[in-house]
N, C-alpha and C positions, 0 to 999 in steps of 0.2 A: 249330611256332610258336605263340606265345601273343600275345594282344593286350588290353589294358586301356583302359577308359574310365570317365569319370564319369558317374553318374546326377543328374536333376532334384532328388534327394533328398540328395546329397551323399555317396552310397556310390560304392563302386568295383566294376564289375564286369569280369570275365574270360572269355576262352574259349581253347581251344586248337584249332588247325586241322589236322587229320589230312592228309594227301597225297590220300587218295583221296575226301573229300567236303568240303561246304562247308556243312554245317549243324551245325556243333558243340552242344555243350550249354554254355549260359551259365551260370556259377556268381558268385556274391557274392564278392569278393575283401577287400573292407573294408566295413564297417557304415555306415549312413547318418550324414551330417554330419561325416564323414572330411574331407571337401574341401567347399568353398563349393558353394552350390546354383546358383550362377550360371557355375560352371566353373573348373577347376583344369588346369593345365598337366601331364601325366605324361611321363615320361621312363623307360626301360628298357635295360638291356644284359646280353648274356650272354657273359662272360669266357671260360667253358669249361663243362664239363658239371656242374661241382659248384660254380660261383660265377655266380649269376644275381642281378641286382639290379633292383629297381623303386622309382621315388620319385614324390612328389607333392607340392604346395604347399598347405599348409593355409589356414585364413582369415587365421590371425595372422602368415603368412608364414614359419613355419617349413616345413623341408623333411624330410617323413617318408618312410618306406618300408618294405620288406621284403627279407629275403634268402633264396636258396634255395641251400643249401648241398649238395644231392643229397638231402635228407631231406624236401622240402616247404618251402613259403613260411612264413617265421616273422619276428618283429621281429627286430631285429640284437641281438647280445649287448651286455653292458655291460662287457666287458673292455677292454684296451688295444687300439686299433685297430679295435674292433667297433662301438662306440656311434657314431651319426652326429654328427659335430661342426657339421653344417649343420642340427640339428633345434632351433632356437633361434627364438622370434618375431623378427620384423624380418629375418631372413636375407634372404628373397626379397621382391621386388615383387609385389603380389598384383593389380596392375592389368590387367583383361583376362583373369584367371585366372593372371597371372605367366607367365613364360618360362624354359625351362629345357630343357636337351640334355645329352647325354653322348658321349664319343668313347672308343672301345675303343683300349687300349693293347697290342695284340696279343692273346696269351692270358696277359699279366701283370698287367692292371689297367686301369683306366678312369679319366678325369678327367669331373666331373659340374661344369657351367657353369649359371649363372643369373642374370638381371637383379635387381640390389638396388634397394632404394628410392631410392638417390641417382643411378640410372643406370649405375652400375659393372657390370662383368662378374665375378661372384664366381666362385670355382671352388675345387674341392677335388679331390685325387688319392686314389684308393684302389688297393693293391697285393695281390695273392692273397698274398704271402708275409709282408707287414707291416700291413696294414689301411689305416685312414685317415690321411692325414696334415693339415696345419693347414690352414685355411682362409685363402686370401688372394685379391687382385684380379688378374684377368688382364687386363684394361683398366681405366681410370682412372674415375670419377665422372662424369656428362655425357656418356658415350660413347654410351648405349643410349636409344632413345625409350620410352615407357612402354608402348607397346603394339607392340613389335617381338616378332618370332620371332627366335631364333637358329638357326643352322645350323652346323655344324661337319664337319670331314673330315680325314684324314690323307693324306699323299702321303710313302711312305718313313716317315723318322722325324719329319717334319714335320708340325705340327698347325696347322690354321687354324679359325679362328671368323670369323662375320659376322654383321651386325645392321645395323638401321636406327638412323640418330642421331635426336636430337630434332626437327633441321630437314630430315629427309628423305634425307639422304645414306646411301650405302651404305658402311659402314666394316667394319674387322674388324682381326685381327693375327693374327701367326704366332709360333710357337717352332720353332727349328731341330732341337730334341730333346725331345721332350715326354717321354723317358724318363729324362732328366739328374736327377742329384740335387737340384738346386736350380732353380726356377722362379721368374724375377719377373715383370715386366709383359712382355706380348707386343710384339713389333714393330709397329707400327701399320701398317695398309693402309688406303689410299683408293681406293675401288672407282668409285663414281659421285657426283657433286655434289649438294648441296642440293637438295631438292625433286624429286629422282628417284624417290622410292618414296611410294607411297598409305599413310596411318597405317592401322593395322591390316591392311595387306594379307599376301600371302605372300611367302616368303622360302625359298629353298633353295639347294643347292650341290651339285656333281659333279666328280669329278677326271676331267680330260682323259687326262692321260699324266703322266710322272714329274716334268715341270716345270711342267705348266699346269692350272688349275681353272677351272671356270666358275660363276657365281652369277647365279640367277635370281630375279625380284622382279616384284611386280605395282606398276606406275606409277599416277600420278594419274588418267591417262587410263583407268584399268582396261583395261590390256593389259599383255602380259609383255615383260620386257626381261632381255636376259641379256650378261654383261661376262665376258671370257676373261683371266685374269690369268695371265702367263709370268713366271717367276722362276727366273734364271740364276744363276751365279756371281757375275757382277758387274753385273747389271742387272736391270731392273723394268719390265715394260710392261703395259699392259691396253688394250682395245677393247671398246666397246659396241654392240649392236645389237638392234632390236626384233624379237621372236618372233611376236607375234599384234597384230592391229588393235586400235585405239581401242575401247573399250565391249565387249569380246571376253569380259571377266572379270568375274563378280559381285563387286562389291567386298565387303571383309572376309572373303574366303576363302583357302584354301590352294592352294600347289601342291607337286606332286610330280614327281621326275624319277628315272629308271631306266636304269641303263647298259645298251645291248645290245651289238651287236658292236663291232668297233674304230671308234672315231671318230663313234659315234652314241649317241643316247639318245632315250627316249621322255618326253614332258612331259604332265602331266595338270593339269587345273584345272575348277573351276565355272563353267560359261559363264553370260553374263547373264540367260539364259532358266531358271536353275537346272537346267542339264544337266550331264553329265560329259563332259569333252572330253579329247581326246588330240592329239598331233602328234608326229611324229617328226623329228628334226633332225641332219643331219649336219655335225658340228664343222668339217670341211673346207671347207664351202660357205658358213658363217656371215658369215665376214668379207666375200665377194662378193655378199652379199644385203642390200643397205641398206634394202630396203623387204620386210615380212614376205609371204612365198608358199608357206609350208609348207603342205601338205594337212592340213586338220583334220577328225579322225573324231569325231561324237558316238556316245559308247559307251553312255550313258544319256540317254532323252529329257528334255524340257522339265518342269520342275516336280517333278524326281525327286531333287533335292539340298537339303540345309538350307544355310542361310547359316553357314557355320562353315570354320575353318581347318583343320579334322581331315581329312585326306587322306593316304593311305599307299599307297605301292607297295613290295611286299617280295617279294624273290626266297624261294619256299618251297623249291625244289629246283633242280635243274641244267634241268630242263625246264618248271618251272611257276612262274609268277609271280602273285599276288593282289594286288589292288586293293581299298581299304577308305574308304568314304566314309560320311557321316551323311545318310541318306535323309530326305525331306520330314517324315515321321512321327516324326523323331528317334532311329530305329533306326540302330544300325551295319549297313551293308550291304557288299556285296562283289562283285567279279568274279574269276575264275578264267581264266588263259591257259595253255595247254600250247603247246609249241613243239614 
């Protein structure tokens, strides 16, 4: 597994994490001034062993990156389908470092999404067989707030994207077949009404089953809410519940979620004391839990975490899960769990 992050000098550093140890060598991936010294959103995807991609948003709003085709990381080629059509100034918003995410299309390709300067969700598909396609809008201008995060997931052939709107609503869209030849605007989804989300707060999502997804976000009360979306052949419905109590979340920080055994997940966040917290949620019991009473575990103590949305939970193997966060000194830190 490989992790990337931006430095205060605008460089990009990376580290690979072997399964047996948690003290990897850190290497410079891109030189100083590659990204803004105030931060940049990074995204990556591993399509297969010979097609790995990583992207970042530059100070000009261009999206740049590198490709690993099995021979090490390098800038993309210049031939048809190789060069990045998104590497142009003004492509992405740079507010709060910008917002960008990717969605894996099986072992065939990926879709890159970003917030553009007009609040549209821009996107571009890449296929291993043909390379990059044309840039287009997945959701129209005015959809996304300037400081929103983006979260995506796929359920079967259906692709979902969610964001926070300018008025604090949780909104999104879907394509029934993200691999189809031509994609237009996504079908819009309303998850939660205006003033539901805190500006600059966390946002993430997880698949519950073949017909149900869950979206989690930070509220203006600095708590975490969850909404379940059920989409059947002829119906669509959702319901919303609180997961944590008010003032349990440090404002301006992220949320991470990890799927456990059937119908359960673990949710991670930065607490109001700058501690790292976790709770385990049983999906089958959320609807009957109108007030949050899930047990909360403090994994790292007070004053241990920096106020940032950088928080990641990743399965490394069938028995190992790693958690990454930015500690109070600004270093990338982590925890490793064995089952």
